[in-house]
N, C-alpha and C positions, 0 to 999 in steps of 0.2 A: 504494499500500499505506500502510495506517495501522498504526502500531505504538505499544505503549505504553511509555513510558519510565521511568513510576513510578506505582504501585509494580509489583513484578513484570514487568519487561520482557520483552517478546514481541510479535511480530505478530499482529494481530487480525483474523480472518475476520469475515463478517458476523454470525453468531451471538454471537462475543465482543464485538463492538462493540455489539450490542443489549443484551447483559448487562451492559456497562459503564455504560450509561444507565438501566436499568430502574428502576422504583420498589422500593423494599424492601415499602412497605405500602400498597397502592392504596387500602385502606378510610379512610386519613388523608388529609385535604387538603395538598396540596403544590403551590408554585407555582413554577416554575421559568422563568427568564428567559434568552434566548438572544440573543447580539448577536456581531458580527464587528467587529474593531478592527484598525487598523495597530499598528506597532510603537511610535510615537510618540502612539497615543492617540486617534485621529481615527475618526469614526463613519462617515464618507463621503468620497468623492472626486469633485469636481465634482457634488456633490447628489445621490449615489446610492451605496448600500452596495455594490453590485455594482462600483464605481469601485477598491474595496479589492483587487481582483484583477486589476488591471491589469498592465502589464508583462510580459506573456506568463505570469503565474501561472494555473495551473489552478485550477478550484474544486472539483474532485472530492471531495476529503475534507470539506470544509465542507457540501457538498451531500448528501453521504451522510448526515452526522450531522444536519443539518437535516431530511432526511426522516424519519430514525429519532425524533427527538423529536416529530415531528408523529403519527408512527404510535403513539407510547407516550402521547399526552395524551387525555384525555377532551374537553378545550375548548382552543382556541387564542384567546388574547386578543390584540387589536391596536388600536391608537387609531386614530382615524377618519383623522386626518391621514396617518399612515403608509400605511394602506390606500389612500389616494387617491394620494399622491406614490409608491410603490412599485408601484402598478398592479395590486394583488391580483386575482388571478382566484377562481373557486369553490373551495374548500377540497377537493382531489382526491387520492386516494391511488392507487398503482400496484396492479395485482391480485394480487401478493404479499403488500403489505404489508396489504391488504383481508383476505387470507386469514389472516396473522398475527393479526389483531386478531379475526378471529371465532375462530380457535382457542383464543385467550386469554378468550374470553367478553366481548369488548368490542364496542361498536356498531361497525358498517363504516368510520364516518368519524366523526372528532371534530366538534365544534360550534364554529362560527366566533362568538366573542362581540367586538363591537366598543364600545370605550368613546368616547362622545362627549358632550360638553357642549353644542355647538351645533346637535347633529344635522343637520350639513352633510353630508348623505349622499343620493345619489339612489338610490331604490327600484330602478331600471334597473340599477345598479352590478352586474357580474357576479357578484362576491363574495358579494351578497345574492342577486338574482333567480334564480341559477344554482345556489346552494347545494345539495348533495344532502341536508343536514340543515338544518332552520329555523334561521337564525341567531338570536342574540340581542343586543339592543343595550343598554347599560347608559348610563343619564343621568340628570338631576336634574330636579325638580318645575319649575325656571324655565326649561328647553328650551323652544323655541317650538311650541306646540301643532300647527301646521299641519305642520310637518315630521314631528313625531310621528305624526301622521294619515297621512301620506305613506309612513312606512315599516311601519307595522302591519300593510299587507297582505303583507310578504316577510319580516318578523323579528318576534320578540318583544321589544317594548319594556319595559324594566323602568325604573321611577323609584325612584331612591336618593339620598337626601338632598335638601336644599331649593334650593342654588346651586350645588353643585359635587357630583361623582358621588362616593358614599361608597363606595370600594372594598372597604372590608372587609365592609359589609354585601353588596356585590355578591358577593364570593367565597363569602359564606355561602350566599346564594341560589341560586348555582351549586351549591354541595354539596348544599343540599336536592333539586336536579334529579338528583342522582347524578354531577354533574361535579366532580370531586375533584382529579383530576391535571391541573394546568392549565400551559399554556405561553404565554409573552408573548415576542412578537416586536417589541416596542416600538410605538412610537419612544422616544427619550430621556425624553420628558415623561411617558409613562406609566410608564417604567421609574423615574423620579424619585418619582412619586406612589405607586407601589407600596412604593417603599423608605421614604417619609415614613411610610406607614401599617404598617410593619414587616410586610410580605406577602410578603418575597422570602424563600424557603426555599433557592433554587439558582441559580448562575449559571453558565450555559455559554458558555465565551469561545472565540473562535476570533481566534488573533493572527496576522494576514497579515503576512509578512517584508516589508515596504513601508514607507518613509518617506514619509508623505502631505505633510509640512511643516504650516507654520502655517496658520490660518484656520478649520480644519474644527471642528465641535463635537464634544464627548465623547460617548459611549453613554449618559450620564444627564444630565437637566436639570430644572430646576424649583427649588423651595425647598429649603433646606438641611434637613438632619435629622442626628442624632446618628450618628456613624459605627458600624457594625457590623461584628463581626469574622466571616469565613468560614474555613471548614477546606477544604485543597486535599484532593481526593479522588483525582484522576487527572490525568497529563499524557500527552498522545497527539501524535505527529507523523506528518506525511506524508513522501514522498519529496522535497518541495520546502522543508521546512523550516518548515511552517507548522503552529503550536501548536494543540491543542484541550485546553482547560483546564475542568475542573469542580469547581466550589465549591460547598459546603452549609452550612448552618447547623452549628457544632459539636454534637456531642452533648452532651446536658445532663451536667453534673456528678452523679456519684452522690451519693445523701443518705443519711442513716442509716447510715452505715458505720461500724460500732464500732471499727473500726481506727485511726480519724482523731477525734481529740477537738478538733481546732481548738488545741491546745497543742503547742510544741517538745516531741521526744522526746529523751531524753540519747542 
């Protein structure tokens, strides 16, 4: 059972859980990042995110939210390294989730979008070759031409930037295709690049009640960028004490308010 601790504490059924993560305005581009971490900030145990659910911890709550986020998105972004390392399969949804998408005017499946500088991807990879919707690969002009040609039969390969992927341009190109509600599942370097480009509108974080110990990487990596503040939207918990947190960009401050002149009032 998943319950909301804040705001408005109450148990959440499936419909209420979907409502807790639904986009307020699907006409606007919105990029959310979904990660799981241990209490002490590890992104993996023994090299895999699934290790964060070791020691007898069930992953039911995280997997339920994981599935809902995929159901709600127009496109799923993932770095090529994460796609290979985590063994991604074709992006499929259950019959009830496909029915929900159809009922809400969405394509039956979200589109897989892979971000890759080196194009070190096999066209036979099931995530690409068996995808129910033709995937998209975002790369740059300096990527190997032979690898680009090998991928073009199974994916749309978009060139964005000269020597590194221009993620802001990529998000804009996806929006032109009607893919505005974006979900990134990592990895840490893609998260870092998205944050550095100021593209992250939301972070959905599962905190596993596990102390992983030293040595593990964080959920974000790459070059530094100016810190940005997020606003907490909800706190959910399951029966094992696993927290599911939702953060979004703060609402913009109101402008043109005649009640505020910028001066102290007596």
